[in-house]
Each structure stands twice: as C-alpha cells, then as structure tokens.
Biopython code that builds the backbone (N, CA, C, O; Angstrom):
import numpy as np
from Bio.PDB.StructureBuilder import StructureBuilder

atoms = [
    (1, "UNK", "N", (-4.107, 13.770, -18.736)),
    (1, "UNK", "CA", (-3.087, 12.891, -18.258)),
    (1, "UNK", "C", (-3.781, 11.744, -17.519)),
    (1, "UNK", "O", (-4.736, 11.962, -16.773)),
    (2, "UNK", "N", (-3.305, 10.558, -17.728)),
    (2, "UNK", "CA", (-3.850, 9.378, -17.059)),
    (2, "UNK", "C", (-2.746, 8.724, -16.243)),
    (2, "UNK", "O", (-1.680, 8.398, -16.766)),
    (3, "UNK", "N", (-3.009, 8.538, -14.973)),
    (3, "UNK", "CA", (-2.073, 7.834, -14.096)),
    (3, "UNK", "C", (-2.811, 6.626, -13.555)),
    (3, "UNK", "O", (-3.874, 6.758, -12.947)),
    (4, "UNK", "N", (-2.254, 5.467, -13.773)),
    (4, "UNK", "CA", (-2.871, 4.231, -13.299)),
    (4, "UNK", "C", (-1.981, 3.622, -12.227)),
    (4, "UNK", "O", (-0.807, 3.337, -12.466)),
    (5, "UNK", "N", (-2.544, 3.430, -11.059)),
    (5, "UNK", "CA", (-1.830, 2.745, -9.976)),
    (5, "UNK", "C", (-2.341, 1.324, -9.933)),
    (5, "UNK", "O", (-3.471, 1.083, -9.508)),
    (6, "UNK", "N", (-1.547, 0.404, -10.357)),
    (6, "UNK", "CA", (-1.985, -0.980, -10.448)),
    (6, "UNK", "C", (-0.940, -1.885, -9.823)),
    (6, "UNK", "O", (0.246, -1.560, -9.784)),
    (7, "UNK", "N", (-1.392, -3.000, -9.347)),
    (7, "UNK", "CA", (-0.439, -3.967, -8.823)),
    (7, "UNK", "C", (-0.927, -4.598, -7.540)),
    (7, "UNK", "O", (-2.086, -4.452, -7.152)),
    (8, "UNK", "N", (-0.030, -5.293, -6.899)),
    (8, "UNK", "CA", (-0.331, -5.993, -5.659)),
    (8, "UNK", "C", (0.728, -5.581, -4.649)),
    (8, "UNK", "O", (1.735, -6.274, -4.503)),
    (9, "UNK", "N", (0.526, -4.466, -3.945)),
    (9, "UNK", "CA", (1.579, -3.928, -3.104)),
    (9, "UNK", "C", (1.703, -4.566, -1.727)),
    (9, "UNK", "O", (2.479, -4.077, -0.906)),
    (10, "UNK", "N", (0.974, -5.631, -1.445)),
    (10, "UNK", "CA", (0.947, -6.150, -0.088)),
    (10, "UNK", "C", (2.200, -6.892, 0.351)),
    (10, "UNK", "O", (2.562, -6.820, 1.525)),
    (11, "UNK", "N", (2.865, -7.592, -0.534)),
    (11, "UNK", "CA", (4.033, -8.362, -0.119)),
    (11, "UNK", "C", (5.019, -8.424, -1.259)),
    (11, "UNK", "O", (4.684, -8.852, -2.364)),
    (12, "UNK", "N", (6.237, -7.997, -0.988)),
    (12, "UNK", "CA", (7.227, -8.047, -2.053)),
    (12, "UNK", "C", (8.611, -8.400, -1.525)),
    (12, "UNK", "O", (9.617, -7.824, -1.940)),
    (13, "UNK", "N", (8.642, -9.350, -0.612)),
    (13, "UNK", "CA", (9.916, -9.885, -0.146)),
    (13, "UNK", "C", (10.001, -11.305, -0.699)),
    (13, "UNK", "O", (9.626, -12.267, -0.030)),
    (14, "UNK", "N", (10.491, -11.421, -1.908)),
    (14, "UNK", "CA", (10.491, -12.711, -2.587)),
    (14, "UNK", "C", (11.421, -13.733, -1.939)),
    (14, "UNK", "O", (11.358, -14.917, -2.271)),
    (15, "UNK", "N", (12.274, -13.300, -1.029)),
    (15, "UNK", "CA", (13.135, -14.257, -0.344)),
    (15, "UNK", "C", (12.365, -15.113, 0.646)),
    (15, "UNK", "O", (12.843, -16.175, 1.046)),
    (16, "UNK", "N", (11.184, -14.671, 1.047)),
    (16, "UNK", "CA", (10.376, -15.466, 1.969)),
    (16, "UNK", "C", (8.929, -15.583, 1.495)),
    (16, "UNK", "O", (8.001, -15.678, 2.299)),
    (17, "UNK", "N", (8.759, -15.574, 0.197)),
    (17, "UNK", "CA", (7.427, -15.684, -0.396)),
    (17, "UNK", "C", (6.864, -17.083, -0.129)),
    (17, "UNK", "O", (7.622, -18.052, -0.133)),
    (18, "UNK", "N", (5.587, -17.207, 0.098)),
    (18, "UNK", "CA", (4.955, -18.494, 0.345)),
    (18, "UNK", "C", (4.103, -18.431, 1.594)),
    (18, "UNK", "O", (3.683, -17.346, 1.997)),
    (19, "UNK", "N", (3.836, -19.583, 2.226)),
    (19, "UNK", "CA", (2.961, -19.612, 3.405)),
    (19, "UNK", "C", (3.429, -18.697, 4.539)),
    (19, "UNK", "O", (2.605, -18.148, 5.270)),
    (20, "UNK", "N", (4.739, -18.530, 4.689)),
    (20, "UNK", "CA", (5.265, -17.675, 5.750)),
    (20, "UNK", "C", (4.898, -16.204, 5.529)),
    (20, "UNK", "O", (4.971, -15.403, 6.461)),
    (21, "UNK", "N", (4.515, -15.854, 4.332)),
    (21, "UNK", "CA", (4.183, -14.467, 4.007)),
    (21, "UNK", "C", (2.726, -14.129, 4.302)),
    (21, "UNK", "O", (2.361, -12.954, 4.297)),
    (22, "UNK", "N", (1.895, -15.120, 4.555)),
    (22, "UNK", "CA", (0.455, -14.885, 4.684)),
    (22, "UNK", "C", (0.104, -13.902, 5.800)),
    (22, "UNK", "O", (-0.621, -12.938, 5.555)),
    (23, "UNK", "N", (0.592, -14.119, 6.998)),
    (23, "UNK", "CA", (0.236, -13.242, 8.122)),
    (23, "UNK", "C", (0.796, -11.835, 7.955)),
    (23, "UNK", "O", (0.049, -10.870, 8.118)),
    (24, "UNK", "N", (2.092, -11.674, 7.634)),
    (24, "UNK", "CA", (2.588, -10.305, 7.438)),
    (24, "UNK", "C", (1.870, -9.586, 6.298)),
    (24, "UNK", "O", (1.565, -8.398, 6.401)),
    (25, "UNK", "N", (1.606, -10.299, 5.232)),
    (25, "UNK", "CA", (0.920, -9.699, 4.098)),
    (25, "UNK", "C", (-0.482, -9.243, 4.477)),
    (25, "UNK", "O", (-0.902, -8.149, 4.101)),
    (26, "UNK", "N", (-1.207, -10.073, 5.217)),
    (26, "UNK", "CA", (-2.570, -9.717, 5.639)),
    (26, "UNK", "C", (-2.558, -8.480, 6.529)),
    (26, "UNK", "O", (-3.417, -7.608, 6.395)),
    (27, "UNK", "N", (-1.586, -8.402, 7.438)),
    (27, "UNK", "CA", (-1.505, -7.255, 8.343)),
    (27, "UNK", "C", (-1.205, -5.971, 7.573)),
    (27, "UNK", "O", (-1.841, -4.942, 7.804)),
    (28, "UNK", "N", (-0.242, -6.031, 6.667)),
    (28, "UNK", "CA", (0.105, -4.841, 5.894)),
    (28, "UNK", "C", (-1.031, -4.465, 4.951)),
    (28, "UNK", "O", (-1.330, -3.282, 4.792)),
    (29, "UNK", "N", (-1.658, -5.436, 4.334)),
    (29, "UNK", "CA", (-2.753, -5.170, 3.420)),
    (29, "UNK", "C", (-3.936, -4.518, 4.132)),
    (29, "UNK", "O", (-4.569, -3.613, 3.588)),
    (30, "UNK", "N", (-4.230, -4.974, 5.341)),
    (30, "UNK", "CA", (-5.326, -4.363, 6.103)),
    (30, "UNK", "C", (-5.012, -2.899, 6.397)),
    (30, "UNK", "O", (-5.872, -2.031, 6.245)),
    (31, "UNK", "N", (-3.780, -2.630, 6.816)),
    (31, "UNK", "CA", (-3.376, -1.248, 7.079)),
    (31, "UNK", "C", (-3.473, -0.418, 5.802)),
    (31, "UNK", "O", (-3.981, 0.703, 5.818)),
    (32, "UNK", "N", (-2.985, -0.973, 4.705)),
    (32, "UNK", "CA", (-2.980, -0.245, 3.441)),
    (32, "UNK", "C", (-4.408, 0.075, 2.991)),
    (32, "UNK", "O", (-4.685, 1.186, 2.540)),
    (33, "UNK", "N", (-5.303, -0.891, 3.114)),
    (33, "UNK", "CA", (-6.698, -0.652, 2.758)),
    (33, "UNK", "C", (-7.325, 0.458, 3.588)),
    (33, "UNK", "O", (-8.014, 1.323, 3.049)),
    (34, "UNK", "N", (-7.093, 0.439, 4.886)),
    (34, "UNK", "CA", (-7.628, 1.485, 5.760)),
    (34, "UNK", "C", (-7.036, 2.847, 5.414)),
    (34, "UNK", "O", (-7.733, 3.861, 5.434)),
    (35, "UNK", "N", (-5.758, 2.857, 5.100)),
    (35, "UNK", "CA", (-5.082, 4.116, 4.790)),
    (35, "UNK", "C", (-5.533, 4.693, 3.459)),
    (35, "UNK", "O", (-5.764, 5.898, 3.355)),
    (36, "UNK", "N", (-5.662, 3.856, 2.448)),
    (36, "UNK", "CA", (-6.025, 4.348, 1.116)),
    (36, "UNK", "C", (-7.517, 4.591, 0.968)),
    (36, "UNK", "O", (-7.930, 5.632, 0.458)),
    (37, "UNK", "N", (-8.316, 3.650, 1.403)),
    (37, "UNK", "CA", (-9.753, 3.725, 1.146)),
    (37, "UNK", "C", (-10.474, 4.543, 2.202)),
    (37, "UNK", "O", (-11.487, 5.179, 1.912)),
    (38, "UNK", "N", (-9.965, 4.532, 3.413)),
    (38, "UNK", "CA", (-10.646, 5.232, 4.494)),
    (38, "UNK", "C", (-10.293, 6.693, 4.637)),
    (38, "UNK", "O", (-10.876, 7.379, 5.478)),
    (39, "UNK", "N", (-9.358, 7.196, 3.848)),
    (39, "UNK", "CA", (-8.890, 8.577, 3.997)),
    (39, "UNK", "C", (-8.737, 9.239, 2.632)),
    (39, "UNK", "O", (-8.626, 8.564, 1.608)),
    (40, "UNK", "N", (-8.732, 10.558, 2.635)),
    (40, "UNK", "CA", (-8.458, 11.317, 1.408)),
    (40, "UNK", "C", (-7.541, 12.483, 1.743)),
    (40, "UNK", "O", (-7.356, 12.827, 2.910)),
    (41, "UNK", "N", (-6.980, 13.077, 0.725)),
    (41, "UNK", "CA", (-6.183, 14.293, 0.859)),
    (41, "UNK", "C", (-5.017, 14.181, 1.816)),
    (41, "UNK", "O", (-4.273, 13.200, 1.806)),
    (42, "UNK", "N", (-4.868, 15.212, 2.653)),
    (42, "UNK", "CA", (-3.736, 15.301, 3.572)),
    (42, "UNK", "C", (-3.720, 14.151, 4.576)),
    (42, "UNK", "O", (-2.651, 13.686, 4.971)),
    (43, "UNK", "N", (-4.886, 13.696, 4.984)),
    (43, "UNK", "CA", (-4.948, 12.582, 5.936)),
    (43, "UNK", "C", (-4.387, 11.296, 5.309)),
    (43, "UNK", "O", (-3.639, 10.561, 5.955)),
    (44, "UNK", "N", (-4.750, 11.032, 4.059)),
    (44, "UNK", "CA", (-4.216, 9.856, 3.357)),
    (44, "UNK", "C", (-2.718, 10.005, 3.133)),
    (44, "UNK", "O", (-1.960, 9.053, 3.321)),
    (45, "UNK", "N", (-2.295, 11.186, 2.737)),
    (45, "UNK", "CA", (-0.868, 11.432, 2.506)),
    (45, "UNK", "C", (-0.066, 11.212, 3.786)),
    (45, "UNK", "O", (1.006, 10.608, 3.752)),
    (46, "UNK", "N", (-0.576, 11.695, 4.902)),
    (46, "UNK", "CA", (0.120, 11.511, 6.178)),
    (46, "UNK", "C", (0.218, 10.029, 6.530)),
    (46, "UNK", "O", (1.254, 9.574, 7.014)),
    (47, "UNK", "N", (-0.837, 9.286, 6.294)),
    (47, "UNK", "CA", (-0.794, 7.847, 6.550)),
    (47, "UNK", "C", (0.248, 7.155, 5.699)),
    (47, "UNK", "O", (1.003, 6.321, 6.197)),
    (48, "UNK", "N", (0.298, 7.490, 4.424)),
    (48, "UNK", "CA", (1.271, 6.877, 3.522)),
    (48, "UNK", "C", (2.701, 7.299, 3.849)),
    (48, "UNK", "O", (3.635, 6.513, 3.695)),
    (49, "UNK", "N", (2.869, 8.537, 4.299)),
    (49, "UNK", "CA", (4.213, 8.984, 4.683)),
    (49, "UNK", "C", (4.763, 8.146, 5.829)),
    (49, "UNK", "O", (5.974, 7.944, 5.924)),
    (50, "UNK", "N", (3.894, 7.662, 6.688)),
    (50, "UNK", "CA", (4.318, 6.838, 7.812)),
    (50, "UNK", "C", (4.224, 5.352, 7.536)),
    (50, "UNK", "O", (4.058, 4.560, 8.464)),
    (51, "UNK", "N", (4.327, 4.962, 6.282)),
    (51, "UNK", "CA", (4.121, 3.554, 5.917)),
    (51, "UNK", "C", (5.082, 2.612, 6.626)),
    (51, "UNK", "O", (4.733, 1.457, 6.870)),
    (52, "UNK", "N", (6.273, 3.069, 6.961)),
    (52, "UNK", "CA", (7.235, 2.169, 7.610)),
    (52, "UNK", "C", (6.801, 1.788, 9.022)),
    (52, "UNK", "O", (7.332, 0.836, 9.593)),
    (53, "UNK", "N", (5.847, 2.514, 9.590)),
    (53, "UNK", "CA", (5.311, 2.179, 10.908)),
    (53, "UNK", "C", (4.125, 1.221, 10.823)),
    (53, "UNK", "O", (3.614, 0.778, 11.852)),
    (54, "UNK", "N", (3.690, 0.903, 9.629)),
    (54, "UNK", "CA", (2.564, -0.022, 9.446)),
    (54, "UNK", "C", (2.962, -1.427, 9.877)),
    (54, "UNK", "O", (4.145, -1.766, 9.858)),
    (55, "UNK", "N", (1.996, -2.243, 10.264)),
    (55, "UNK", "CA", (2.303, -3.620, 10.657)),
    (55, "UNK", "C", (3.024, -4.372, 9.534)),
    (55, "UNK", "O", (2.546, -4.411, 8.401)),
    (56, "UNK", "N", (4.150, -4.955, 9.850)),
    (56, "UNK", "CA", (4.944, -5.779, 8.923)),
    (56, "UNK", "C", (5.427, -5.029, 7.687)),
    (56, "UNK", "O", (5.702, -5.646, 6.658)),
    (57, "UNK", "N", (5.532, -3.716, 7.777)),
    (57, "UNK", "CA", (5.906, -2.910, 6.604)),
    (57, "UNK", "C", (7.226, -3.351, 5.985)),
    (57, "UNK", "O", (7.280, -3.666, 4.796)),
    (58, "UNK", "N", (8.268, -3.374, 6.765)),
    (58, "UNK", "CA", (9.570, -3.740, 6.197)),
    (58, "UNK", "C", (9.700, -5.241, 5.972)),
    (58, "UNK", "O", (10.550, -5.668, 5.191)),
    (59, "UNK", "N", (8.905, -6.028, 6.615)),
    (59, "UNK", "CA", (8.874, -7.472, 6.331)),
    (59, "UNK", "C", (8.294, -7.697, 4.937)),
    (59, "UNK", "O", (8.767, -8.549, 4.185)),
    (60, "UNK", "N", (7.274, -6.930, 4.609)),
    (60, "UNK", "CA", (6.637, -7.044, 3.292)),
    (60, "UNK", "C", (7.405, -6.295, 2.218)),
    (60, "UNK", "O", (7.425, -6.709, 1.058)),
    (61, "UNK", "N", (8.030, -5.205, 2.598)),
    (61, "UNK", "CA", (8.747, -4.355, 1.639)),
    (61, "UNK", "C", (10.100, -3.950, 2.206)),
    (61, "UNK", "O", (10.237, -2.874, 2.788)),
    (62, "UNK", "N", (11.110, -4.821, 2.036)),
    (62, "UNK", "CA", (12.442, -4.455, 2.511)),
    (62, "UNK", "C", (12.936, -3.138, 1.899)),
    (62, "UNK", "O", (13.691, -2.396, 2.527)),
    (63, "UNK", "N", (12.500, -2.864, 0.673)),
    (63, "UNK", "CA", (12.782, -1.593, 0.002)),
    (63, "UNK", "C", (11.439, -1.044, -0.496)),
    (63, "UNK", "O", (10.511, -1.804, -0.773)),
    (64, "UNK", "N", (11.355, 0.247, -0.600)),
    (64, "UNK", "CA", (10.075, 0.869, -0.972)),
    (64, "UNK", "C", (9.857, 1.004, -2.469)),
    (64, "UNK", "O", (8.852, 1.580, -2.887)),
    (65, "UNK", "N", (10.766, 0.491, -3.287)),
    (65, "UNK", "CA", (10.681, 0.727, -4.732)),
    (65, "UNK", "C", (9.356, 0.270, -5.350)),
    (65, "UNK", "O", (8.902, 0.870, -6.324)),
    (66, "UNK", "N", (8.735, -0.767, -4.813)),
    (66, "UNK", "CA", (7.472, -1.231, -5.385)),
    (66, "UNK", "C", (6.251, -0.506, -4.823)),
    (66, "UNK", "O", (5.127, -0.736, -5.270)),
    (67, "UNK", "N", (6.471, 0.353, -3.860)),
    (67, "UNK", "CA", (5.376, 1.168, -3.331)),
    (67, "UNK", "C", (5.352, 2.566, -3.933)),
    (67, "UNK", "O", (4.325, 3.242, -3.872)),
    (68, "UNK", "N", (6.452, 3.008, -4.507)),
    (68, "UNK", "CA", (6.536, 4.362, -5.038)),
    (68, "UNK", "C", (5.442, 4.649, -6.078)),
    (68, "UNK", "O", (4.868, 5.737, -6.036)),
    (69, "UNK", "N", (5.121, 3.740, -7.007)),
    (69, "UNK", "CA", (4.024, 4.036, -7.939)),
    (69, "UNK", "C", (2.692, 4.275, -7.222)),
    (69, "UNK", "O", (1.884, 5.088, -7.671)),
    (70, "UNK", "N", (2.464, 3.580, -6.126)),
    (70, "UNK", "CA", (1.249, 3.796, -5.341)),
    (70, "UNK", "C", (1.245, 5.196, -4.743)),
    (70, "UNK", "O", (0.211, 5.864, -4.735)),
    (71, "UNK", "N", (2.387, 5.643, -4.245)),
    (71, "UNK", "CA", (2.482, 6.988, -3.684)),
    (71, "UNK", "C", (2.192, 8.048, -4.753)),
    (71, "UNK", "O", (1.525, 9.048, -4.485)),
    (72, "UNK", "N", (2.696, 7.817, -5.952)),
    (72, "UNK", "CA", (2.464, 8.757, -7.058)),
    (72, "UNK", "C", (0.974, 8.825, -7.391)),
    (72, "UNK", "O", (0.418, 9.914, -7.536)),
    (73, "UNK", "N", (0.333, 7.672, -7.511)),
    (73, "UNK", "CA", (-1.095, 7.636, -7.842)),
    (73, "UNK", "C", (-1.930, 8.284, -6.736)),
    (73, "UNK", "O", (-2.864, 9.032, -7.024)),
    (74, "UNK", "N", (-1.605, 8.006, -5.493)),
    (74, "UNK", "CA", (-2.355, 8.598, -4.380)),
    (74, "UNK", "C", (-2.166, 10.108, -4.344)),
    (74, "UNK", "O", (-3.113, 10.848, -4.082)),
    (75, "UNK", "N", (-0.947, 10.565, -4.606)),
    (75, "UNK", "CA", (-0.704, 12.007, -4.637)),
    (75, "UNK", "C", (-1.440, 12.692, -5.767)),
    (75, "UNK", "O", (-1.958, 13.796, -5.600)),
    (76, "UNK", "N", (-1.487, 12.049, -6.903)),
    (76, "UNK", "CA", (-2.197, 12.624, -8.056)),
    (76, "UNK", "C", (-3.702, 12.671, -7.816)),
    (76, "UNK", "O", (-4.396, 13.535, -8.353)),
    (77, "UNK", "N", (-4.200, 11.745, -7.014)),
    (77, "UNK", "CA", (-5.640, 11.681, -6.750)),
    (77, "UNK", "C", (-6.099, 12.778, -5.796)),
    (77, "UNK", "O", (-7.283, 13.112, -5.762)),
    (78, "UNK", "N", (-5.187, 13.334, -5.033)),
    (78, "UNK", "CA", (-5.472, 14.371, -4.049)),
    (78, "UNK", "C", (-6.684, 14.034, -3.187)),
    (78, "UNK", "O", (-6.615, 13.133, -2.352)),
    (79, "UNK", "N", (-7.788, 14.744, -3.379)),
    (79, "UNK", "CA", (-8.958, 14.546, -2.519)),
    (79, "UNK", "C", (-9.975, 13.549, -3.065)),
    (79, "UNK", "O", (-11.076, 13.429, -2.528)),
    (80, "UNK", "N", (-9.616, 12.841, -4.122)),
    (80, "UNK", "CA", (-10.520, 11.825, -4.672)),
    (80, "UNK", "C", (-10.448, 10.561, -3.821)),
    (80, "UNK", "O", (-9.362, 10.157, -3.405)),
    (81, "UNK", "N", (-11.581, 9.941, -3.561)),
    (81, "UNK", "CA", (-11.564, 8.700, -2.774)),
    (81, "UNK", "C", (-10.959, 7.548, -3.578)),
    (81, "UNK", "O", (-11.085, 7.490, -4.801)),
    (82, "UNK", "N", (-10.315, 6.652, -2.876)),
    (82, "UNK", "CA", (-9.747, 5.459, -3.518)),
    (82, "UNK", "C", (-10.832, 4.399, -3.670)),
    (82, "UNK", "O", (-11.802, 4.362, -2.912)),
    (83, "UNK", "N", (-10.647, 3.545, -4.660)),
    (83, "UNK", "CA", (-11.567, 2.446, -4.912)),
    (83, "UNK", "C", (-10.750, 1.177, -5.084)),
    (83, "UNK", "O", (-9.741, 1.172, -5.790)),
    (84, "UNK", "N", (-11.182, 0.115, -4.447)),
    (84, "UNK", "CA", (-10.535, -1.177, -4.628)),
    (84, "UNK", "C", (-11.424, -1.973, -5.565)),
    (84, "UNK", "O", (-12.556, -2.313, -5.222)),
    (85, "UNK", "N", (-10.902, -2.271, -6.760)),
    (85, "UNK", "CA", (-11.686, -3.009, -7.731)),
    (85, "UNK", "C", (-11.556, -4.513, -7.579)),
    (85, "UNK", "O", (-12.439, -5.271, -7.982)),
    (86, "UNK", "N", (-10.452, -4.933, -6.996)),
    (86, "UNK", "CA", (-10.219, -6.368, -6.860)),
    (86, "UNK", "C", (-9.456, -6.635, -5.574)),
    (86, "UNK", "O", (-8.522, -5.909, -5.233)),
    (87, "UNK", "N", (-9.848, -7.659, -4.876)),
    (87, "UNK", "CA", (-9.110, -8.079, -3.688)),
    (87, "UNK", "C", (-9.339, -9.557, -3.481)),
    (87, "UNK", "O", (-10.477, -10.013, -3.366)),
    (88, "UNK", "N", (-8.262, -10.296, -3.434)),
    (88, "UNK", "CA", (-8.249, -11.748, -3.266)),
    (88, "UNK", "C", (-9.151, -12.422, -4.254)),
    (88, "UNK", "O", (-9.260, -13.648, -4.253)),
]
sb = StructureBuilder()
sb.init_structure("model")
sb.init_model(0)
sb.init_chain("A")
sb.init_seg("    ")
for serial, (resi, resn, name, xyz) in enumerate(atoms, 1):
    if name == "N":
        sb.init_residue(resn, " ", resi, " ")
    sb.init_atom(name, np.array(xyz, "f"), 0.0, 1.0, " ", f" {name:<3s}", serial, name[0])
structure = sb.get_structure()
C-alpha cells in the first residue's frame, strides 16, 4: 500500500490569501515543521492532535478538511521520521 501525503498545508484561508497571510502562515508552518520533522510516533501524534493550539492554526485553517490527509499520512508512518523534500 502506498500513501502519499502531498500538498501545502500551511495556509488555506482563501478569503484572506495574499500578503496578509505571510505572518500567520510562517508561524503555523514553523510549528508544523517542528511537529512533523522533530517528532515520531506517539509524540508526533500528540502534537498533531493539538493542532488547533498551534500559532495561527484557525487563521490558516478555518476548517481542518485540508489537514486530514496529512494526519492520515502521519498516522500511517507511525515511527518513521518525516522528511521535507521541498520548502519555499
């Protein structure tokens, strides 16, 4: 089975997309990178479960529908470390 988690999960509030999104997006992206890349297993899962407490979480994601594929991929990875292949 192959599960691919792909996309740009940092900002998905298209009602305020543009320069105003830069700071909230950077804050959420930094948190997301630390949570995904810096942790594995139960520690990573716990971090993702608390995603709404992340900096600018609901500003970047008024609804979680675009983050759910990331949660699935992270859960499937279990104790495997995350890798960021592309950023900015």
